[in-house]
BANU-586189 format. One record per residue (C-alpha): residue in one letter; x, y, z. Coordinates in steps of 0.001 Angstrom, whole numbers, plus 500000, padded with zeros to 6 digits. Example, Ala and Ser with C-alpha at 12.3 -4.5 7.8 and 13.67 -1.06 7.14 Angstrom:
BEGIN
code; xx; yy; zz
a; 512300; 495500; 507800 $
s; 513670; 498940; 507140 $
This chain:
BEGIN
code; xx; yy; zz
m; 500277; 500100; 499989 $
g; 501225; 503714; 499221 $
n; 501839; 506634; 501595 $
v; 498460; 506571; 503640 $
r; 497822; 510194; 505732 $
k; 496593; 510161; 509097 $
i; 493372; 512352; 509256 $
y; 492646; 514175; 512357 $
k; 488804; 515690; 511979 $
i; 486596; 517440; 514398 $
f; 483095; 518001; 514348 $
v; 482170; 522375; 514645 $
y; 478877; 522920; 515895 $
n; 476506; 525561; 516764 $
l; 477884; 527687; 513806 $
p; 475989; 530723; 512591 $
w; 473790; 530068; 509314 $
t; 476027; 532681; 507313 $
v; 479410; 530854; 507582 $
s; 480321; 529020; 504470 $
q; 483177; 526347; 503718 $
h; 485554; 528800; 503094 $
e; 484810; 530869; 505924 $
l; 485166; 527855; 508176 $
k; 488819; 526758; 506510 $
a; 489763; 530430; 506640 $
y; 489039; 530398; 510687 $
f; 491034; 526996; 511661 $
n; 494008; 527760; 508853 $
k; 495166; 529977; 511915 $
y; 495929; 526291; 513567 $
g; 497756; 525285; 511253 $
y; 496615; 523475; 507481 $
t; 493443; 522629; 506903 $
y; 493140; 520148; 504781 $
n; 489422; 519946; 504178 $
a; 486327; 521949; 505819 $
v; 482705; 521228; 505356 $
v; 479473; 522938; 506236 $
t; 476684; 520809; 506403 $
f; 473460; 522107; 504320 $
s; 469859; 521104; 504673 $
k; 469031; 519499; 500930 $
k; 465382; 520740; 501656 $
t; 466095; 524423; 502494 $
g; 469732; 525320; 501304 $
l; 470362; 526550; 504535 $
s; 473412; 525623; 506662 $
k; 472551; 523217; 509724 $
g; 474505; 524833; 511906 $
f; 477360; 522182; 512267 $
g; 480457; 520750; 509794 $
f; 483273; 519235; 510060 $
v; 487212; 519838; 509641 $
e; 490082; 517705; 508892 $
f; 493846; 518348; 509756 $
i; 497039; 516489; 508772 $
d; 498706; 518015; 511382 $
k; 498101; 516245; 514757 $
k; 499906; 519569; 516755 $
a; 496901; 521718; 515151 $
y; 494224; 519327; 515648 $
d; 495198; 519006; 519408 $
t; 495827; 522970; 519298 $
v; 492342; 523610; 518736 $
l; 490305; 521037; 520764 $
q; 492603; 522592; 523257 $
q; 491264; 526069; 522926 $
p; 488604; 526993; 525425 $
f; 486433; 528750; 522918 $
h; 486125; 529801; 519262 $
i; 484547; 532749; 517848 $
i; 483255; 532927; 514340 $
d; 481221; 535988; 513203 $
n; 480278; 536786; 516926 $
y; 479108; 533366; 517736 $
n; 481241; 530770; 520421 $
i; 481106; 527908; 518416 $
k; 481564; 524484; 519594 $
v; 484142; 521938; 518430 $
r; 485032; 518195; 519998 $
e; 486803; 515322; 518413 $
f; 485038; 513520; 515547 $
k; 485116; 510015; 515728 $
f; 485314; 507220; 513167 $
């Protein structure tokens, strides 16, 4: 098998409905390279469901994010927790 990277994934919730995937990724990039960021949208309404996921390749960035007491995006105190596959 080839070179397999470990992905460290967090669950992000209490997101304001105005936050896009780009904004989510940009916010978490300040902790280290963000491999991927996804905001979940309702297929029925097209509006954000208020949660998403962020993936890191760097464990240090991942650990730093989880250790922060709070995260603020668009004046919302968003919540993060480890996502278990």
